[in-house]
C-alpha positions in Angstrom: 27.1 84.8 125.7 29.2 84.3 122.6 29.4 80.6 121.8 32.8 79.5 120.5 32.6 77.1 117.5 34.9 74.7 115.7 34.5 73.1 112.3 34.4 69.3 112.0 37.5 69.3 109.8 39.4 71.2 112.4 38.4 68.6 115.0 39.5 65.8 112.7 42.8 67.5 111.9 43.5 68.1 115.6 42.8 64.5 116.4 45.0 63.3 113.5 47.8 65.5 114.8 47.6 63.6 118.1 45.9 66.2 120.2 43.8 65.0 123.0 40.4 66.7 122.6 37.7 66.2 125.2 34.7 65.4 123.0 31.2 64.9 124.4 28.5 63.5 122.1 25.1 64.6 123.3 23.0 62.5 120.9 20.6 59.8 122.0 21.6 56.2 122.4 20.1 55.0 119.1 22.1 57.8 117.3 25.5 57.0 118.8 24.9 53.3 118.1 25.3 54.3 114.4 28.8 55.6 115.1 30.6 58.3 117.0 33.9 60.1 117.0 36.3 57.4 118.5 37.5 59.5 121.5 34.1 60.9 122.3 32.3 60.4 125.6 28.6 59.9 125.4 26.3 62.0 127.6 22.8 62.5 126.1 21.6 66.1 126.2 18.9 65.2 128.7 21.5 64.0 131.2 24.0 66.9 130.9 22.7 68.8 133.9 22.8 65.7 136.1 26.3 64.7 135.0 28.1 68.1 135.2 30.2 66.6 138.1 31.8 64.2 135.6 33.5 67.2 133.9 36.7 68.9 134.8 36.4 72.7 134.9 40.1 72.9 134.0 39.5 71.3 130.6 37.9 72.4 127.4 35.1 70.2 125.9 34.1 70.0 122.3 30.3 69.3 122.1 28.9 67.2 119.3 25.4 66.2 118.2 23.7 65.3 114.9 23.5 68.8 113.3 24.9 71.2 115.9 21.7 72.4 117.6 21.6 70.1 120.6 25.3 70.5 121.2 24.7 74.3 121.2 22.1 73.8 123.9 24.5 71.6 125.9 27.2 74.4 125.5 24.8 76.9 127.0 24.0 74.7 129.9 27.6 73.8 130.7 28.9 77.4 130.1 26.4 78.6 132.7 28.2 76.2 135.2 31.6 77.7 134.2 32.6 74.7 132.0 34.8 75.7 129.1 33.0 74.5 125.9 33.2 74.8 122.2 30.5 73.7 119.7 31.3 71.6 116.7 29.3 73.2 113.9 27.3 70.9 111.6 27.5 68.0 114.0 27.9 64.4 112.8 26.1 65.2 109.6 29.3 67.2 108.6 31.8 64.8 110.1 34.0 63.1 107.5 36.4 61.4 109.9 36.5 58.0 111.4 33.7 56.8 113.6 33.4 53.9 116.0 30.6 51.9 117.4 30.7 51.9 121.2 
């Protein structure tokens, strides 16, 4: 399976242009408490398999973690369930845009 990727600056530009991206942050609770992309939904990697029913197979999801590795794993899990996913390379370590505390 070839994993599709997107750069953090592309995600930021798309959000700034008013596009509605479906972003899922798969980091742990203590990590997202330090800030996450404002429109992101939080589903920790360990819960992804149990929460697939929360995702719409007609949408595309941008997966985000700290560095890009856990989100890559999440992409593989979701893609195996026919969910359309794209991995944000570099994760939040490479994110320069706004963050919010949820």
